[in-house]
VEXMI-985677 format. One record per residue (C-alpha): x, y, z; residue number from 1; residue in three letters. Coordinates in pm, 1 decimal. Each point is the difference from the previous one (the first is absolute). Example, Ala and Ser with C-alpha at 12.3 -4.5 7.8 and 13.67 -1.06 7.14 Angstrom:
# residues 2
[pt [1230.0, -450.0, 780.0], 1, ALA]
[pt [137.0, 344.0, -66.0], 2, SER]
***
This chain:
# residues 348
[pt [15.6, -13.7, -1.2], 1, UNK]
[pt [264.6, 264.5, 99.0], 2, UNK]
[pt [185.8, -62.9, -342.7], 3, UNK]
[pt [-336.7, 58.9, -189.1], 4, UNK]
[pt [-92.4, 259.3, 210.7], 5, UNK]
[pt [361.2, 168.3, -108.9], 6, UNK]
[pt [-30.3, -66.6, -362.0], 7, UNK]
[pt [-314.3, 170.9, -18.7], 8, UNK]
[pt [146.4, 303.5, 197.7], 9, UNK]
[pt [336.9, 24.8, -246.3], 10, UNK]
[pt [-226.9, -44.7, -305.7], 11, UNK]
[pt [-183.6, 333.5, -45.0], 12, UNK]
[pt [372.1, 142.8, 166.5], 13, UNK]
[pt [154.4, -189.3, -333.0], 14, UNK]
[pt [-265.2, 79.6, -251.1], 15, UNK]
[pt [47.3, 379.8, 120.5], 16, UNK]
[pt [375.6, 1.6, -39.3], 17, UNK]
[pt [-20.0, -162.9, -349.8], 18, UNK]
[pt [-248.7, 241.5, -92.2], 19, UNK]
[pt [228.8, 277.6, 62.4], 20, UNK]
[pt [266.0, -109.7, -142.9], 21, UNK]
[pt [-195.6, -65.1, -350.6], 22, UNK]
[pt [-177.7, 346.8, 46.4], 23, UNK]
[pt [365.2, 135.2, 63.3], 24, UNK]
[pt [122.6, -126.7, -312.9], 25, UNK]
[pt [-300.8, 110.7, -220.4], 26, UNK]
[pt [17.1, 327.8, 111.4], 27, UNK]
[pt [354.2, -11.8, -44.0], 28, UNK]
[pt [-48.0, -51.6, -379.0], 29, UNK]
[pt [-255.5, 264.3, -25.8], 30, UNK]
[pt [203.5, 241.7, 182.1], 31, UNK]
[pt [299.6, -49.4, -239.8], 32, UNK]
[pt [-185.0, -60.9, -315.6], 33, UNK]
[pt [-98.9, 279.5, -236.6], 34, UNK]
[pt [-326.5, 126.5, 80.9], 35, UNK]
[pt [-304.2, -152.5, -209.2], 36, UNK]
[pt [-297.0, -160.5, -19.5], 37, UNK]
[pt [182.1, -354.4, 119.2], 38, UNK]
[pt [187.5, 160.2, 293.2], 39, UNK]
[pt [-317.6, 161.5, 125.5], 40, UNK]
[pt [-168.4, -356.2, 19.6], 41, UNK]
[pt [243.3, -102.7, 259.2], 42, UNK]
[pt [-138.7, 238.2, 267.0], 43, UNK]
[pt [-352.7, -49.3, -123.7], 44, UNK]
[pt [18.7, -367.5, 79.0], 45, UNK]
[pt [159.4, -8.0, 309.2], 46, UNK]
[pt [-115.1, 72.7, 388.1], 47, UNK]
[pt [45.2, 338.2, 92.9], 48, UNK]
[pt [169.8, -36.8, 339.7], 49, UNK]
[pt [188.0, -260.9, -178.1], 50, UNK]
[pt [117.6, 278.0, -282.3], 51, UNK]
[pt [107.9, 280.7, 282.3], 52, UNK]
[pt [211.1, -252.6, 217.4], 53, UNK]
[pt [191.4, -102.5, -353.8], 54, UNK]
[pt [48.5, 353.0, -113.5], 55, UNK]
[pt [90.9, 69.9, 377.1], 56, UNK]
[pt [264.2, -232.8, -37.4], 57, UNK]
[pt [90.8, 100.3, -364.0], 58, UNK]
[pt [30.3, 359.6, 138.2], 59, UNK]
[pt [255.6, -102.9, 284.9], 60, UNK]
[pt [226.7, -213.3, -199.4], 61, UNK]
[pt [-11.0, 307.2, -272.8], 62, UNK]
[pt [119.5, 229.1, 280.0], 63, UNK]
[pt [274.3, -238.1, 158.2], 64, UNK]
[pt [113.7, -79.4, -359.3], 65, UNK]
[pt [54.7, 392.8, -16.5], 66, UNK]
[pt [166.9, 61.3, 304.2], 67, UNK]
[pt [214.3, -268.8, -58.5], 68, UNK]
[pt [146.9, 124.7, -332.2], 69, UNK]
[pt [40.7, 357.0, 167.4], 70, UNK]
[pt [180.9, -164.9, 296.6], 71, UNK]
[pt [249.0, -200.4, -281.4], 72, UNK]
[pt [68.1, 366.4, -157.1], 73, UNK]
[pt [104.2, 133.1, 321.4], 74, UNK]
[pt [223.6, -289.4, 42.4], 75, UNK]
[pt [115.1, 61.2, -369.7], 76, UNK]
[pt [47.5, 369.1, 93.1], 77, UNK]
[pt [218.9, -33.0, 284.7], 78, UNK]
[pt [230.9, -261.4, -140.9], 79, UNK]
[pt [83.1, 232.0, -300.1], 80, UNK]
[pt [76.3, 252.5, 259.7], 81, UNK]
[pt [219.5, -207.5, 185.0], 82, UNK]
[pt [173.2, -154.5, -286.9], 83, UNK]
[pt [75.4, 315.1, -153.8], 84, UNK]
[pt [175.5, 125.9, 316.7], 85, UNK]
[pt [227.6, -290.9, 7.5], 86, UNK]
[pt [94.2, 63.1, -349.3], 87, UNK]
[pt [99.8, 363.3, 48.1], 88, UNK]
[pt [104.4, 20.0, 338.4], 89, UNK]
[pt [358.5, 12.1, -127.1], 90, UNK]
[pt [-49.5, 282.3, -216.5], 91, UNK]
[pt [-245.6, 170.2, 233.5], 92, UNK]
[pt [301.7, -15.6, 242.3], 93, UNK]
[pt [264.0, 139.9, -246.8], 94, UNK]
[pt [-190.3, 258.5, -187.5], 95, UNK]
[pt [-249.9, 111.9, 299.9], 96, UNK]
[pt [67.5, -40.5, 345.4], 97, UNK]
[pt [368.6, 131.0, -59.7], 98, UNK]
[pt [-137.9, 306.5, -184.7], 99, UNK]
[pt [-13.3, 316.3, 157.0], 100, UNK]
[pt [-324.1, 79.1, 119.4], 101, UNK]
[pt [-239.1, 183.6, -250.3], 102, UNK]
[pt [-381.5, 8.4, -114.2], 103, UNK]
[pt [51.4, -259.8, -227.9], 104, UNK]
[pt [168.9, -268.4, 236.2], 105, UNK]
[pt [-300.8, 94.3, 251.2], 106, UNK]
[pt [-234.3, -57.3, -253.8], 107, UNK]
[pt [142.2, -338.1, -77.4], 108, UNK]
[pt [38.0, -127.0, 357.8], 109, UNK]
[pt [-388.8, 80.5, 36.3], 110, UNK]
[pt [-131.8, -153.0, -307.0], 111, UNK]
[pt [237.0, -312.9, 90.2], 112, UNK]
[pt [-97.9, -63.9, 365.3], 113, UNK]
[pt [-317.8, 149.9, 44.0], 114, UNK]
[pt [-184.8, -276.1, -175.6], 115, UNK]
[pt [86.4, -240.3, 331.4], 116, UNK]
[pt [-282.2, 192.5, 160.7], 117, UNK]
[pt [-233.6, -52.5, -261.9], 118, UNK]
[pt [86.7, -380.8, -41.4], 119, UNK]
[pt [-43.9, -1.7, 390.0], 120, UNK]
[pt [-338.1, 146.9, -14.7], 121, UNK]
[pt [-110.1, -191.0, -259.2], 122, UNK]
[pt [108.7, -349.6, 107.8], 123, UNK]
[pt [-186.7, 99.1, 307.3], 124, UNK]
[pt [-291.8, 59.4, -179.0], 125, UNK]
[pt [7.0, -289.6, -225.8], 126, UNK]
[pt [118.0, -256.7, 236.7], 127, UNK]
[pt [-36.7, 127.9, 339.2], 128, UNK]
[pt [-267.6, -254.3, 221.9], 129, UNK]
[pt [-187.2, 113.0, 175.9], 130, UNK]
[pt [-56.9, 341.2, -78.5], 131, UNK]
[pt [-347.4, 164.8, 11.2], 132, UNK]
[pt [-170.9, 220.2, -255.9], 133, UNK]
[pt [112.5, 328.9, 212.1], 134, UNK]
[pt [339.9, -82.5, -9.0], 135, UNK]
[pt [13.0, -73.5, -369.3], 136, UNK]
[pt [-151.8, 315.8, -50.8], 137, UNK]
[pt [303.6, 189.8, 203.6], 138, UNK]
[pt [268.2, -210.4, -149.5], 139, UNK]
[pt [-149.2, 25.5, -371.0], 140, UNK]
[pt [-50.8, 401.6, 52.7], 141, UNK]
[pt [352.8, 24.8, 70.9], 142, UNK]
[pt [137.6, -198.6, -228.8], 143, UNK]
[pt [-210.7, 129.2, -287.6], 144, UNK]
[pt [158.9, 336.9, 87.6], 145, UNK]
[pt [359.3, -146.8, 56.5], 146, UNK]
[pt [-28.6, -173.5, -368.4], 147, UNK]
[pt [-107.6, 350.3, -194.6], 148, UNK]
[pt [257.7, 168.6, 178.9], 149, UNK]
[pt [269.8, -228.3, -61.0], 150, UNK]
[pt [-124.8, 20.8, -388.0], 151, UNK]
[pt [14.3, 335.0, -53.4], 152, UNK]
[pt [328.3, 48.6, 238.2], 153, UNK]
[pt [158.4, -253.9, -280.1], 154, UNK]
[pt [-172.5, 196.2, -295.6], 155, UNK]
[pt [273.3, 278.2, 103.1], 156, UNK]
[pt [264.2, -245.5, -114.9], 157, UNK]
[pt [-138.0, -14.3, -352.9], 158, UNK]
[pt [-78.8, 392.5, -17.8], 159, UNK]
[pt [355.7, 69.9, 103.7], 160, UNK]
[pt [122.7, -244.3, -266.6], 161, UNK]
[pt [-221.0, 153.5, -289.0], 162, UNK]
[pt [113.9, 371.3, 107.9], 163, UNK]
[pt [328.8, -142.0, -61.9], 164, UNK]
[pt [-70.9, -130.3, -349.7], 165, UNK]
[pt [-131.2, 350.8, -56.7], 166, UNK]
[pt [335.0, 168.0, 95.8], 167, UNK]
[pt [-169.8, 182.4, 276.3], 168, UNK]
[pt [-301.7, 147.0, -184.2], 169, UNK]
[pt [-192.9, 232.7, 210.8], 170, UNK]
[pt [-325.5, -68.2, -172.8], 171, UNK]
[pt [82.5, -384.1, 46.7], 172, UNK]
[pt [81.5, 107.8, 362.3], 173, UNK]
[pt [-285.0, 222.2, 113.2], 174, UNK]
[pt [-234.4, -211.3, -207.1], 175, UNK]
[pt [56.3, -333.7, 119.4], 176, UNK]
[pt [22.6, 152.4, 336.4], 177, UNK]
[pt [-331.1, 194.8, -7.9], 178, UNK]
[pt [-151.6, -328.5, -132.6], 179, UNK]
[pt [115.6, -229.9, 328.2], 180, UNK]
[pt [-77.6, 268.8, 245.9], 181, UNK]
[pt [-333.1, 56.4, -147.8], 182, UNK]
[pt [-94.2, -383.1, -14.1], 183, UNK]
[pt [82.8, -7.3, 411.6], 184, UNK]
[pt [-326.1, 139.7, 128.0], 185, UNK]
[pt [-196.7, -170.8, -232.0], 186, UNK]
[pt [114.9, -318.8, 72.4], 187, UNK]
[pt [-3.9, 57.2, 364.7], 188, UNK]
[pt [-370.3, 29.3, -63.8], 189, UNK]
[pt [-57.2, -265.0, -171.9], 190, UNK]
[pt [168.5, -219.6, 237.7], 191, UNK]
[pt [-143.5, 144.8, 314.1], 192, UNK]
[pt [-351.6, -52.1, -168.9], 193, UNK]
[pt [98.9, -374.9, -86.2], 194, UNK]
[pt [102.4, -47.8, 353.7], 195, UNK]
[pt [-301.3, 96.4, 143.1], 196, UNK]
[pt [-212.4, -169.2, -210.3], 197, UNK]
[pt [177.4, -311.2, 18.9], 198, UNK]
[pt [-233.6, -275.0, 206.6], 199, UNK]
[pt [169.7, -299.4, 142.3], 200, UNK]
[pt [-149.3, -313.0, 160.1], 201, UNK]
[pt [80.8, -274.0, 187.2], 202, UNK]
[pt [119.0, -327.0, -251.6], 203, UNK]
[pt [-259.8, -242.8, -80.9], 204, UNK]
[pt [172.8, -304.1, 126.1], 205, UNK]
[pt [153.5, 15.4, 350.8], 206, UNK]
[pt [364.6, -132.8, -121.8], 207, UNK]
[pt [52.9, 252.5, -301.6], 208, UNK]
[pt [299.6, 241.4, 74.3], 209, UNK]
[pt [-8.2, 379.0, -87.6], 210, UNK]
[pt [-258.5, 247.6, -67.6], 211, UNK]
[pt [-307.1, -19.1, -164.0], 212, UNK]
[pt [-86.0, 327.9, -220.8], 213, UNK]
[pt [-360.2, -24.9, -104.7], 214, UNK]
[pt [-45.2, 374.4, -124.5], 215, UNK]
[pt [196.4, 299.2, -91.1], 216, UNK]
[pt [-19.8, 301.6, -249.9], 217, UNK]
[pt [108.1, -38.1, -320.0], 218, UNK]
[pt [119.0, 367.8, 36.1], 219, UNK]
[pt [367.1, -157.7, 77.2], 220, UNK]
[pt [23.1, -59.0, -395.3], 221, UNK]
[pt [1.5, 369.0, -24.9], 222, UNK]
[pt [401.7, -16.6, 188.6], 223, UNK]
[pt [81.5, -269.5, -239.4], 224, UNK]
[pt [-142.5, 230.2, -317.2], 225, UNK]
[pt [210.0, 303.8, 148.6], 226, UNK]
[pt [317.7, -235.7, 19.5], 227, UNK]
[pt [-41.8, -106.7, -335.4], 228, UNK]
[pt [-60.6, 333.5, -175.9], 229, UNK]
[pt [361.5, 75.7, 202.3], 230, UNK]
[pt [154.5, -276.8, -155.1], 231, UNK]
[pt [-134.7, 51.7, -364.4], 232, UNK]
[pt [132.7, 341.0, -14.7], 233, UNK]
[pt [322.5, -106.3, 151.0], 234, UNK]
[pt [29.6, -267.3, -249.4], 235, UNK]
[pt [-108.1, 241.8, -294.5], 236, UNK]
[pt [294.8, 249.1, 96.0], 237, UNK]
[pt [238.5, -263.5, 38.3], 238, UNK]
[pt [-59.5, -146.1, -375.2], 239, UNK]
[pt [-40.5, 336.2, -136.7], 240, UNK]
[pt [334.6, 127.4, 154.3], 241, UNK]
[pt [144.1, -300.1, -133.5], 242, UNK]
[pt [-147.3, 0.7, -397.8], 243, UNK]
[pt [166.4, 349.1, 38.3], 244, UNK]
[pt [344.7, -102.9, 128.7], 245, UNK]
[pt [59.3, -317.6, -178.1], 246, UNK]
[pt [188.7, 145.6, -292.1], 247, UNK]
[pt [174.4, 296.1, 182.7], 248, UNK]
[pt [97.7, -158.3, 296.3], 249, UNK]
[pt [321.6, -212.9, 51.5], 250, UNK]
[pt [-118.0, -337.2, 172.1], 251, UNK]
[pt [187.5, -14.8, 303.1], 252, UNK]
[pt [-103.9, -320.4, 286.6], 253, UNK]
[pt [-143.7, 278.3, 197.2], 254, UNK]
[pt [-222.9, 157.2, -284.1], 255, UNK]
[pt [-107.9, -384.9, -79.6], 256, UNK]
[pt [-81.6, -72.3, 393.8], 257, UNK]
[pt [-239.7, 300.4, 11.1], 258, UNK]
[pt [-181.2, -57.7, -292.5], 259, UNK]
[pt [-21.2, -373.2, 39.9], 260, UNK]
[pt [-93.7, 15.3, 333.2], 261, UNK]
[pt [-224.9, 276.6, -64.4], 262, UNK]
[pt [-223.1, -198.0, -295.4], 263, UNK]
[pt [3.1, -326.3, 186.2], 264, UNK]
[pt [-55.4, 74.2, 321.2], 265, UNK]
[pt [-263.8, 244.2, -48.0], 266, UNK]
[pt [-191.2, -260.1, -265.0], 267, UNK]
[pt [33.6, -264.9, 320.8], 268, UNK]
[pt [-109.1, 261.2, 218.5], 269, UNK]
[pt [-276.6, 141.3, -205.6], 270, UNK]
[pt [-182.6, -400.2, -97.4], 271, UNK]
[pt [-16.0, -28.1, 388.8], 272, UNK]
[pt [-183.8, 309.5, 42.7], 273, UNK]
[pt [-243.3, -77.5, -241.0], 274, UNK]
[pt [-35.4, -340.3, 140.9], 275, UNK]
[pt [-110.7, 139.2, 329.4], 276, UNK]
[pt [-247.2, 214.1, -146.5], 277, UNK]
[pt [-145.4, -303.6, -221.7], 278, UNK]
[pt [26.5, -250.0, 294.1], 279, UNK]
[pt [-329.8, 79.1, 194.5], 280, UNK]
[pt [-176.9, 112.1, -304.5], 281, UNK]
[pt [41.9, -375.2, -197.9], 282, UNK]
[pt [49.1, -181.6, 333.7], 283, UNK]
[pt [-211.1, -12.1, 350.9], 284, UNK]
[pt [43.4, 340.2, 185.5], 285, UNK]
[pt [238.1, -168.0, 250.4], 286, UNK]
[pt [243.4, -0.2, -285.3], 287, UNK]
[pt [58.6, 343.5, 87.1], 288, UNK]
[pt [235.4, -103.8, 249.6], 289, UNK]
[pt [184.0, -234.7, -262.0], 290, UNK]
[pt [298.9, 216.9, -155.1], 291, UNK]
[pt [70.2, 294.4, 244.3], 292, UNK]
[pt [217.9, -134.9, 170.8], 293, UNK]
[pt [224.4, -183.1, -290.2], 294, UNK]
[pt [-44.9, 369.7, -161.8], 295, UNK]
[pt [171.8, 139.6, 303.4], 296, UNK]
[pt [307.3, -249.2, -24.4], 297, UNK]
[pt [60.6, 11.8, -371.1], 298, UNK]
[pt [13.4, 393.1, 51.0], 299, UNK]
[pt [234.8, -64.8, 291.4], 300, UNK]
[pt [219.0, -236.9, -204.3], 301, UNK]
[pt [-8.9, 181.8, -325.7], 302, UNK]
[pt [80.4, 352.9, 115.5], 303, UNK]
[pt [284.2, -144.2, 209.7], 304, UNK]
[pt [109.0, -142.6, -289.0], 305, UNK]
[pt [-25.6, 302.8, -214.5], 306, UNK]
[pt [235.4, 171.8, 260.6], 307, UNK]
[pt [249.6, -262.8, 54.9], 308, UNK]
[pt [24.4, -89.0, -400.8], 309, UNK]
[pt [67.8, 377.5, -24.1], 310, UNK]
[pt [296.9, -5.9, 223.4], 311, UNK]
[pt [137.6, -307.5, -162.8], 312, UNK]
[pt [33.8, 148.9, -309.4], 313, UNK]
[pt [128.5, 357.6, 113.5], 314, UNK]
[pt [237.1, -199.9, 174.8], 315, UNK]
[pt [117.9, -235.0, -290.9], 316, UNK]
[pt [37.6, 357.1, -196.1], 317, UNK]
[pt [205.0, 171.4, 267.6], 318, UNK]
[pt [247.0, -305.0, 113.9], 319, UNK]
[pt [105.6, -330.8, -83.7], 320, UNK]
[pt [-91.2, -136.3, 335.5], 321, UNK]
[pt [-365.9, -70.0, 100.0], 322, UNK]
[pt [-5.3, 232.8, 299.2], 323, UNK]
[pt [-82.8, 366.3, -13.4], 324, UNK]
[pt [328.7, 120.2, 270.6], 325, UNK]
[pt [158.0, 198.7, -306.0], 326, UNK]
[pt [-3.5, 359.9, -126.6], 327, UNK]
[pt [-217.4, -53.4, -330.0], 328, UNK]
[pt [-296.1, 156.7, -66.7], 329, UNK]
[pt [-220.0, -39.9, -276.1], 330, UNK]
[pt [-204.0, 273.9, -160.9], 331, UNK]
[pt [-373.0, -39.0, -115.2], 332, UNK]
[pt [-195.7, 289.3, -49.2], 333, UNK]
[pt [-10.7, 184.9, 316.4], 334, UNK]
[pt [-12.3, -315.3, 205.6], 335, UNK]
[pt [337.0, -114.2, 139.5], 336, UNK]
[pt [37.5, -368.4, 75.3], 337, UNK]
[pt [303.0, 47.2, 222.0], 338, UNK]
[pt [275.0, -206.8, 204.1], 339, UNK]
[pt [-73.6, 20.1, 370.8], 340, UNK]
[pt [378.5, 211.6, 4.7], 341, UNK]
[pt [-213.9, 247.3, -204.1], 342, UNK]
[pt [-365.4, 6.7, 71.7], 343, UNK]
[pt [-245.5, 261.7, -41.0], 344, UNK]
[pt [-340.9, 32.0, -30.2], 345, UNK]
[pt [-200.4, -102.9, -203.0], 346, UNK]
[pt [203.4, -275.3, 18.8], 347, UNK]
[pt [-119.9, -374.0, -142.3], 348, UNK]
***
């Protein structure tokens, strides 16, 4: 009797489990399939409660999949940051640390090492456990402003390089400088609006780590749009000047580095900036968190490479040794790339 009673009690539960599985598979097929009369028949033939349960399961799976992709990108960005630092620490020690204090040296050190704070907050946001929605709001709010500040500070390196290839043109200097300054208050407004609108919720499953962003204003895209505009202008100025100088200027290693890094690095950053705009528009809203950290890392690594490559090229033209301990000086327009013994501002 006991066994028979147990079988009768277990039977409805087993049937419900089987029904839920069948419904989930059917709804998944309809959910992923193109909208057509065939896909709508799936929903019409299934119990309403079962459909809701299945849709909830699928929604959670999609959310967790998006979060895992974002976490993977964070790990890739941090790995790239550390790997590039290990590759360039020798040149950095010789060409930066041993040089006299200057604006470019301070800019380099900030660009190179400030992403450590960004990466720490990003890891806390995406891998912290347990972390409450209130803590997520504070951590991501601070990190959003740090990311933007780091990116726009790194852009100064690129503006400085563009000023150099234009031989100190006041039109370029004041034009790009004014545009950079003009974008700061607008971006602050975009960032403040996004941070105040962001809504976080507990993770749908207790063992899932990190923050769960459920809503946020798309106004954050304005920051990437303004950054894309600035980079487009810089790329255009670089190519334009390169076309003008290609036939009349002697192709030294320094000039080659200036134009090569300018075009290639700007294209990489431009593609990433555009991707930051398209990701949340073409994918789920949570993809607004997908690429900003990687964009920050790429700005750090590429802008630091710009400074190191310029100093390497200047060293090669002023000395047969790989260090900058001689008195030689390379003149490029009104920007001087000098050795530590003869440095004068502005020095790259």
